[in-house]
N, C-alpha and C positions, 0 to 999 in steps of 0.2 A: 510500237515501242521495244520489244522484244527485237523485232529486226533492225533498229537503227542500233541497239546496242551491240548487237552480233557482230554487224557490220563494222564499227569502230573497234572492236576486241578484235577483229582477223587485220585492218590496217596498223593496230600498235602490234601484232604479233608479227606482222609481215616485218616489220620496223624493226622489233629485238632481234628478228634474225638475221635481218639481213639488211640493217641501219639504214633503211631507207634510201636505197645505195640507187645514183644516177645510171648506171651500169654495172652490171655485176661484175664485170672483167677490171674493173676500175679501184686501182688501190688507194684512192683520194676520192672522196665524193663529195658534195655539196649540198647542202640543203638548206631550202629558204626560210627567212624568218616566218611565213605564213604558213609553214607546217608545222602545226600544232601538235602533232603526234613525231616530230622526230627524236631519234633515237641518237646522241654524238658523242665523242669524244672532245672536241673542240667548240668554244664558242665566242665567237666576235660582239666588243661591244664597241660601241659609238655614244660616251654619255650625254652627247649635243641629240643625239635621235634615233632613239629604238629603231627605227627602220629609217638605217641610215644611203645615203645615194651613192656614200665613198667613204672606203675605208681608208684614208692617207697612210699607207704604209706599205710595207712587203713582207711577204710572209713566204718561207720554201719548206716543205716537208721532205726527209733525207729518210727512204727506208732502206733498211737490213738490206734487203733485196736488190739495192740499189737503184731503186725510184728515186728521180726527186720531180717535186712538184714547186712551181714556182708562181706566184703570183700577188697583183698590186692593184691599190685604187680601184678597190672590190666595193658593187651595192652589198647590202644584206639578204641580195639571192645567195649569198655564199656564209651567213651567219655562222651555220653551224657545220660542224666536218666529222667525218666518219670514214675512218681510217682502217687497212685490212688487219685486224688483230692476229693475223698469224705472222707479223712481222714485227720487228721492233722498229722504233719511231723516232726521230729527231727532228724537233723545230727549229727555225732560226727567223728572226723576224728584227723589221727596224721599224720605229715609227717616225713619220713629218708631221704628225697633230698631237696635240698636248692630251687630249681626253679619250682617246683611242687605248684599246687594248681588249686581253682575250683570257678567258678562264680555261684552264687545265689543269691535271692531277689535283683536281679542288682548289686551287692558289688561283687569286689575278694575279695578272701581269698588265703592267700600263694605267694608263687611266688621270697619269699627271706626269705626264712626259716631256725631255728635253728634245728638241729637232734634233733627230738621226739616231736619238737612243735605238740600241739595239740588244742584243743578248741571243742565247743557244737555250733551248729545254727538250732534256729528254722525257720524252711523252710516256708516261703510266695511262695506258689505254683503259678508263673506266667510263661506264657507260653513262650517261646521263640522257634525260630525256620524260617525257609526258607517261602517267600512268593510267588508266582508265580511272578511277576517282578522281582524278584532277579537270575530267572533262563534265562541262555542265550541261544535261538535260533538262527539257522540261516539255512536260506532253499536256494539251489543253485541247480537248473536243477536237480529235482530228490533225491537229496542229502541231508538230515538234519542234522546239528551239534547241538549237545547240551553239557553244563557242567553238566549237572543231568542224570543219566540212567533211563531208564524203559524198560518194556517187550518187548517193539517193537523192542529195537535197535538189530542190526546185529552185531557192529563192536565196542569192544572198546581199547581203545590205553592208553597204560600204559607207566610210567619212574621208575623204580626200584628206584630212589634217590629221587623221589617224590609223593603223591599221586597229589598234585595239581602241577603240573608243570609250568614255564614258555613255555619252548622249547623243540619240541619234535622235536628231530635234524635227519629228515629224509625227503625222498617227499613219496606221496601219490597220487592215479590216483584212480578212478571210473569211469568205463566206463560202458555202453550199447549199444546195437541196438536202431537206434529211439530216442536215448539220448543223451543230451549235455556231452562231458566228463566233470569233476569235478577234477581239482589237489588242493593239498594243500601241504604245505612245513614250515617245523619249528616252529610247529605251539605250543600254549598255550594248557593246559587243557579244555579252552573253546571248544575246539573242542573235548573233550575224549569220548563222545559216536555219534556214527552214527547210523542214519534211514535210508534204502533205501527204493525208492518206490518200491509198490509190484507190478508183471506182467512182472516181467524182467529177464532177465538172466546177472546177474552185473561181470564185472571182476575187481579185485582188484590187482592194481601193485603196489611195493611198494621196498622202497631201503631206506637201515639205515647206518647215522651215527655216531652211537653214540653206544655203546657195551651194554647199560642198556635197551633199548626203544623196544617195540613190540607191539602188538594188540592183540585180543582175538577176535576168529570166530569160533560161535556155539561150546562153551567150550572146543577149542584150542588155546594155544598159540602159535604165533610166536615170534621167537626173542628173547631177553633179554639174549641173551650171542652173540653178532655178532660184525664181524669183519668189517671194517669200509667198506664200499661200498655193504655189502651182499643184494640182493635184491631177489625178486620172483613175483610170483602173485598167487592168487586165485581165484576161480569162487564160487559167491555166489548166487545161484539159487533160485529168489523169483516170477519164473514164476507160 
């Protein structure tokens, strides 16, 4: 457990210091909505879909050093933006969809737009983002569940209908010799990521009761196109 907390703290510290930058040379860095430890200055939203495929508008960031970054019709892979704090920034925007917008300077812009509505904002670079206290961690019998991923995770659950899901409709059990078995059913994304105690050979047994749920282990996906009651087991060797 201490190891998991240390990893998460290290992730957050690195994000706080570097803004989870895609490139340390880039004055404008985009961060995916899937990054639960993101630290950012601007957040985009689409009221019809939190994990949006297309934010139908155009945005330009203009830096006092002459930097100009323009992008349009982007997905939630660019939901958060971290800007170089050593310079000042202006943000120009145009909305081509009624329910899109962004949050900056502690103010919500958009969300009820006319087609082609536009404007310019002088940005105040206030950092926003996750704190350690916001991350849920549960440890049971050598199995640790969290809503925030790290390199220590062996298992990631998914629901193709929602990134943050209320109900992963299935049964899962983790067992290992000398360890208490841990079972979960119909759980939320608070248990999306799983870290198993090292030094054991684990068996993960599963049953799917929903067509579009599944999980990822060692880069391989299981499920996602299920029939009611599909089941199986896999071995996760950490010995």
